[in-house]
TORDREN-242453 format. One line per field, with one value per residue: x, y, z of N, C-alpha, C, O in turn; residue number from 1. Coordinates in pm, whole numbers, plus 32768, in hexadecimal, padded with zeros to 4 digits. Layout:
REM residues N
n_east: [X ...];
n_north: [Y ...];
n_up: [Z ...];
ca_east: [X ...];
ca_north: [Y ...];
ca_up: [Z ...];
c_east: [X ...];
c_north: [Y ...];
c_up: [Z ...];
o_east: [X ...];
o_north: [Y ...];
o_up: [Z ...];
num: [NUM ...];
This chain:
REM residues 140
n_east: [1D8C 1E5E 1F16 20A2 20E2 2025 1FA3 206D 208C 1F92 1F92 204A 1F89 1EE6 1F69 1F58 1E7A 1D9B 1CA1 1C51 1BF0 1B87 1C29 1B51 1A52 19B2 1965 1A06 19B5 19D2 1AE8 1B40 1BCE 1C91 1DD0 1E47 1E01 1E21 1E0F 1D9A 1D17 1D43 1DCB 1F00 1F68 1EE6 1F3F 205B 2026 1F95 20B3 2156 20FA 20F8 2205 2225 21A4 2226 2301 2293 2224 232E 23C4 2300 2338 2433 241E 237A 2458 24FA 2462 2448 250E 2586 24AD 23DD 22DE 2279 22E5 2233 219F 224B 227D 21A3 2173 2229 21EF 2222 2151 2087 211D 210E 1FE2 1FA5 2063 1FCF 1EB2 1F08 1F56 1E6A 1DAD 1E51 1E64 1D4A 1D4D 1D0C 1DE6 1EB8 1F72 2076 209B 20B6 219F 2239 2249 22B5 23E2 2409 2423 2517 25CE 2601 264E 26A2 259E 2551 25A1 251C 241A 23E0 23F3 230F 2232 2219 2161 205E 1F28 1F26 1EEE 1DB6];
n_north: [FBEA FAE6 F9EE F9AF F8F3 F826 F801 F76B F6A5 F61D F5E9 F530 F473 F46A F3AA F2D8 F25C F13A F0A8 EFAE EE79 EE7C EDDE ECDB ED54 ECE4 EC55 EB60 EA3C E9D1 E92E E89E E93E E994 E90D E9F5 EACE EBDD EBFA ECDD ECE5 ED3E ECEA EC6D ED2F EE03 EE65 EE6B EF65 F00E F045 F099 F17C F21D F266 F2B8 F3C6 F41F F488 F4E6 F607 F644 F66C F72E F7EB F840 F8AC F969 FA0C FA32 FACD FB87 FBF9 FC55 FD1D FCE1 FCD2 FD7A FDF1 FDC5 FCF6 FC60 FBF6 FBCF FAF1 FA03 FA08 F97C F8DC F8D7 F838 F743 F731 F6FE F636 F578 F565 F52C F432 F39D F38D F31D F208 F1B7 F182 F0D2 EFAA EF36 EE18 EE28 EF5A EF7B EF20 EFE1 F07F F043 EFF9 F0E8 F18F F0FF F0F2 F217 F35B F45A F552 F59E F4AE F3FE F47E F447 F32E F2FC F316 F25F F1BE F203 F16E F048 F00E EEE9];
n_up: [6B04 6A4B 6ADD 6A52 6ABF 6AF7 6A0B 6986 69E9 69E7 68C5 68C8 693E 68B8 67E4 683D 6834 67E2 66E7 6731 67AA 6907 6A47 6AD6 6B9E 6C56 6D74 6E30 6EC1 702D 7078 6FBF 6F06 6E0B 6D90 6CFE 6D5A 6E6E 6FB4 7026 6F22 6E36 6CCD 6C75 6BBA 6BDC 6CD4 6C83 6BD9 6C7C 6D4D 6C57 6C29 6CD0 6CDB 6BF1 6BE6 6C94 6C1C 6B43 6B80 6C0B 6B06 6A7A 6B17 6AF1 69F5 6A19 6AAB 69D9 6915 69A7 69CF 68CD 6876 683B 68F6 6A33 6B7B 6C10 6BBC 6BA0 6CBF 6CF0 6C75 6CF5 6DDB 6EF4 6F78 6E98 6DEB 6E68 6E7D 6D80 6D35 6DC8 6D4E 6C6B 6CAD 6D1C 6C65 6B85 6BF1 6BD9 6AB8 69C3 6972 6870 6892 6804 6812 691B 6942 689D 6937 6A22 6991 693D 6A36 6A81 6A02 695E 69D0 69E0 696C 685D 67BE 6863 6835 671C 6722 679B 6731 6686 66E9 666A 6601 655A 63E2 63BA];
ca_east: [1E28 1E6B 1F93 20B7 20EF 1FAB 1FB6 20CB 207D 1F16 1FB4 207E 1F55 1E87 1F97 1F59 1DE0 1D7C 1C27 1C6A 1B6E 1C10 1BEA 1ABD 1A41 197F 197F 1A66 1962 1A18 1B04 1B34 1C31 1CC6 1E4B 1E94 1DA1 1E3C 1D93 1D38 1CB5 1D9F 1DEF 1F93 1F74 1EAA 1FAF 20DF 2009 1FC5 2145 21A1 20AA 2149 228B 2215 2156 227E 2363 226C 222D 23BA 23B3 22D5 2386 2491 23F8 233E 24C6 2549 23FC 2459 25C9 2552 2474 2362 227D 226C 2344 21B4 218E 22A3 2266 2102 2165 2284 21EB 2206 209B 205A 2167 20C4 1F54 1FB2 204E 1F4F 1E57 1F03 1F54 1DF3 1D4D 1EA3 1E2E 1CD0 1D35 1D15 1E4A 1EDC 1FEB 20C3 20A8 20D7 224C 2280 2257 2335 243C 2453 2487 2581 2641 25FA 2675 269C 252D 2545 25B7 24A6 237F 23F9 23DD 229F 21FB 2204 20E4 1FEA 1F16 1F49 1E5E 1DD1];
ca_north: [FB81 FA2E F9BA F95E F866 F7DC F80A F725 F618 F5FF F5CF F4AC F42D F414 F365 F25D F21D F103 F07B EEFA EE72 EE6A ED49 EC8A ED86 EC93 EC21 EAC2 E9F0 E9B5 E89A E871 E998 E981 E922 EA5A EB4E EBC3 EBD9 ED35 ED01 ED9A ECA0 ECA8 ED95 EEA7 EE78 EECA EFDE F048 F03F F0EC F1EF F282 F284 F32B F406 F480 F4AB F562 F666 F67A F696 F787 F866 F86F F8D7 F9E0 FA60 FA71 FB15 FC24 FC40 FC68 FDB5 FCD0 FCF8 FDF1 FDCB FD8C FCA3 FBC7 FC14 FB6A FA44 F9E5 FA0C F8C7 F89D F8D6 F7CB F6EA F718 F6E5 F59E F512 F584 F4DE F389 F375 F3B1 F2A4 F1B5 F1B7 F177 F036 EFF5 EEAD EDE3 EE6F EFF0 EFBB EEF1 F02C F0FE F007 EFF6 F188 F1BC F0CE F156 F28D F392 F4CB F590 F599 F422 F3A5 F481 F3DF F27B F2A5 F341 F1B5 F18C F1F0 F0E0 F00B EFCE EE69];
ca_up: [6ABF 6A4D 6B17 6A0D 6B00 6AF5 697D 6944 6A4E 69B1 6872 68A7 695B 681E 6788 687B 6845 6771 66F9 6731 6847 698C 6A6D 6B23 6C21 6C8F 6DEE 6E3B 6F39 70A9 7083 6F19 6EDB 6D7A 6D87 6CC1 6DA4 6EE0 700B 6FF8 6EC8 6DDE 6CC2 6C8E 6B6D 6C0F 6D3F 6C28 6BA3 6CC3 6D3C 6BD6 6C13 6D4E 6CA1 6B5A 6C0B 6CCD 6B98 6AC2 6BE2 6BF9 6A85 6A5D 6B67 6AB0 6989 6A61 6AC8 6943 68EF 69F7 699E 6835 68AA 6826 6951 6A63 6BDB 6C67 6B5D 6BCD 6D49 6D02 6C4C 6D29 6E95 6F27 6F8C 6DEF 6D87 6ECD 6E67 6CF1 6D62 6DFC 6CEF 6BFD 6CE6 6D1A 6BA7 6B06 6C47 6B99 6A35 6993 6906 686F 68DF 67BB 6872 69A7 6906 6856 69CA 6A76 6967 691F 6AB3 6AE8 695E 697E 6A3C 6980 692E 67C7 6779 6899 6807 66BE 6745 67E6 6696 661E 6728 6625 6609 64C4 63A6 63C0];
c_east: [1E41 1F07 2015 20B5 2085 1F79 1FC8 20B9 2004 1F1C 1FED 2017 1EF8 1EE2 1F99 1ECE 1DE5 1CB4 1C17 1C2D 1BDA 1BEB 1B8F 1B01 1A06 19A1 1994 1A1A 19D7 1A4C 1B28 1B84 1C8A 1D69 1E8E 1E5E 1DF3 1DE7 1D5C 1CDE 1CCC 1DD7 1EC8 1FA4 1F58 1F14 2035 209C 1FF3 2046 2182 213C 20D7 21E4 2291 21D0 21B7 22C9 231B 2251 22B0 23D1 23B1 22F1 23D4 2491 23BC 23CD 250A 250A 2412 24D2 25B8 250C 23EC 22F3 22BF 22CC 2293 21AB 21E1 2299 21FE 2126 21DB 227A 21CD 218F 2087 2096 20FA 203D 1F67 1FC8 200C 1EF0 1E6F 1F2E 1ECA 1DC6 1DC4 1E7D 1D9D 1CC7 1D50 1D6D 1E86 1F49 209D 20E6 20D1 219C 2263 2269 22E6 239F 247D 248D 24F0 25FF 2667 2622 2684 25F1 2510 255D 252C 242E 2397 23AE 2355 223E 21EB 2195 209C 1FD5 1F04 1EC2 1E48 1DBF];
c_north: [FB2E F9F3 F97D F8CE F7C8 F796 F77D F661 F5D5 F594 F53A F441 F409 F3EF F2DE F207 F1D3 F0C7 EFF9 EF04 EE3A EDEC ED5F ED2F ED23 EC22 EB93 EA7B E9CD E927 E882 E8DD E963 E959 E9AB EAD8 EB3E EBE2 EC75 ED57 ED41 ECE3 ECF3 ED14 EDFC EECD EEE3 EF18 F03E F09B F0DB F15C F263 F2AD F2E0 F398 F462 F4C4 F4E6 F5D8 F6BB F6BB F70B F819 F88F F8AF F97D FA5B FA6E FACD FBBF FC4D FC65 FCEB FD84 FCC7 FD54 FD96 FD7F FD25 FC0A FBC4 FB85 FAF0 F9F0 F9CF F97D F885 F896 F853 F750 F6A4 F6D7 F647 F54E F507 F502 F425 F35B F357 F316 F218 F152 F18C F10C F038 EF59 EE8F EE09 EF34 EFDE EF6F EF93 F0AB F0C0 F031 F0A7 F19C F17B F10A F1C1 F304 F444 F4E4 F566 F4F9 F3E1 F3E2 F468 F368 F287 F2D2 F2B4 F191 F19D F174 F0AF EFE4 EF26 EE2E];
c_up: [6AD3 6A79 6A70 6A44 6AE5 6A56 696D 6959 6A0D 6926 686F 68DF 690C 67D7 67BD 6845 67DE 678B 6718 67C3 68A3 69A6 6AA9 6BB1 6C6C 6D2B 6DEF 6EC9 6F99 706F 6FF8 6EC9 6E6E 6DB0 6D6C 6CFB 6E2E 6F3A 7028 6F8E 6E51 6D80 6CB5 6C1F 6B9F 6C88 6CE9 6BFC 6BDD 6CE2 6CEA 6BF9 6C78 6D37 6C3F 6B8B 6C78 6C5D 6B43 6B10 6BD7 6B68 6A4D 6AA5 6B18 6A44 69C2 6A5F 6A48 690F 693B 69C2 692A 6825 687D 6877 69D4 6B1E 6C31 6C23 6BAB 6C5D 6D65 6D08 6CAB 6D8D 6E7B 6F5A 6EF0 6DC6 6DB3 6E80 6DC1 6CBE 6D7D 6DAA 6C83 6C25 6CC9 6C9B 6B57 6B75 6C17 6B18 6A2A 6936 68E6 689C 6879 680E 68D1 6993 68F6 6900 69FC 6A1A 6971 69AA 6AD3 6A82 697E 69BC 6A2F 694E 68C8 67AE 67D2 686A 6774 66B3 6794 678E 6663 667A 66D3 660E 6559 6467 63C8 6339];
o_east: [1E4A 1F5B 1FE4 2095 2093 1F44 1F73 20C8 200A 1EDE 1FC7 202C 1EBC 1EC6 1FCC 1EC5 1E20 1C6B 1BA0 1C2F 1C41 1BAF 1B65 1B66 1A3C 19E8 1943 1A50 1A40 1A06 1B12 1B7F 1CCC 1D7F 1EF0 1E87 1E0C 1D70 1CE4 1C86 1C74 1DFC 1EFA 2006 1FA6 1F38 205D 20F8 2013 205A 21B4 215B 20D7 2225 22E1 21BD 2198 22C3 2357 2276 22BD 23EE 2407 22D2 23C9 24F5 23D9 23C9 2561 2548 23F9 24EC 2601 252F 238A 228F 2337 22E4 228F 21B6 21C4 22C4 21FC 2114 21D3 22D0 2190 2178 2070 2053 20B0 2028 1F21 1F8E 200A 1EC0 1E26 1F28 1EB0 1DC8 1D97 1E7C 1D8A 1C59 1DA3 1D72 1E81 1F8C 2110 2154 2123 21FC 22A7 2289 2357 23D2 24E9 2505 2534 2669 26D3 25DE 2667 25C1 24BC 24F9 24DA 23CB 2329 2356 232A 21D4 219D 215C 2069 2028 1EDC 1E57 1EA8 1DD3];
o_north: [FAFF F9D3 F929 F863 F74F F72B F729 F5F7 F55C F52C F4E1 F3CA F39E F40A F27F F18E F1FB F0BE EFDC EF57 EDF7 ED9C EDD1 ED57 ED13 EBBE EB4A EA8C E9AD E8CB E80A E8D8 E8FF E99B E9D4 EB44 EAD1 EBE9 EC7C EDAC ED74 EC81 ED5F ED5C EE5B EF42 EF56 EF55 F0B0 F10A F145 F1B4 F2DD F301 F33D F3E0 F4D1 F53E F523 F635 F730 F732 F74A F88B F902 F8EE F9EA FACD FAC4 FB27 FC31 FCBB FCC8 FD2E FDCF FCAF FD70 FD1E FD1C FCCB FB99 FB53 FB20 FA9A F979 F98D F934 F80C F820 F802 F710 F631 F676 F5FD F4DC F496 F4A8 F3C2 F307 F2E0 F2C0 F1AE F0D9 F16C F0D3 F080 EF07 EEE7 EE03 EF61 F031 EF94 EFC5 F121 F0F2 F09A F0D2 F1B5 F1A2 F13E F1DB F2EE F493 F48A F50C F4CF F39C F398 F483 F343 F222 F29E F2A7 F12C F12F F11A F0F3 EFB1 EEE1 EDB6];
o_up: [6B45 6A25 6A24 6A12 6AD0 6A3A 6953 691E 69FA 6911 6822 68C7 6910 6763 6782 6835 677A 67EE 6714 681D 689C 695F 6AC2 6BEB 6CD9 6D35 6DB7 6F36 6F62 7045 6FE5 6E4E 6E87 6E16 6DAA 6CD3 6E61 6F1C 7042 6F86 6E0C 6DC1 6CD4 6C36 6B99 6C9A 6CFA 6BC6 6BB9 6CB3 6D12 6BA8 6C6B 6D75 6C31 6B29 6CA5 6C50 6AEB 6AC8 6BB5 6B5B 6A10 6A80 6AEE 6A22 6991 6A31 6A4B 68D6 6916 6991 6920 67C4 6888 6835 69D1 6B28 6C7A 6C76 6BD1 6C78 6DAC 6D5E 6C8F 6DC7 6E2C 6F60 6ED2 6D87 6D69 6E59 6DA1 6C6E 6D4E 6DAA 6C59 6BDC 6C73 6C7C 6B0B 6B35 6C27 6AEC 6A72 68D2 6941 68D3 68A5 6830 68F8 69D7 6950 6906 69FE 6A42 6998 69B5 6B32 6AA5 69B2 6A20 6A89 690A 68BD 6774 6795 686A 6743 6666 67CB 67AF 6605 664F 66C2 6603 64FB 648B 63EA 6327];
num: [1 2 3 4 5 6 7 8 9 10 11 12 13 14 15 16 17 18 19 20 21 22 23 24 25 26 27 28 29 30 31 32 33 34 35 36 37 38 39 40 41 42 43 44 45 46 47 48 49 50 51 52 53 54 55 56 57 58 59 60 61 62 63 64 65 66 67 68 69 70 71 72 73 74 75 76 77 78 79 80 81 82 83 84 85 86 87 88 89 90 91 92 93 94 95 96 97 98 99 100 101 102 103 104 105 106 107 108 109 110 111 112 113 114 115 116 117 118 119 120 121 122 123 124 125 126 127 128 129 130 131 132 133 134 135 136 137 138 139 140];
């Protein structure tokens, strides 16, 4: 059975991905590090993306858990499904998988900014999910 938490978290991640070309992965020769590149090899945008992915991953699974609770209370899922989907290990694993995939996703600076703004401005899950939907890649 596919966890509702995993499905919700992955749906949010799919909204994140872009077909835009990512930053160069070519190594920078020693002693010639670009001012835009951090000593760990990540660009400022990649560092911002990774930080935002951590926060968005936690929020996505929190919101999915809230949705699961509402579904249980409404009789839409069984007690066993509820227990499985809200198990702390399942939640932690879903967050880890989300964050790992999110950090590998190529994103524009606009998409990273959407994550940052949504995390700062929206605390309730409904408005946050609507905000995050703005991450969809824009037509060029």
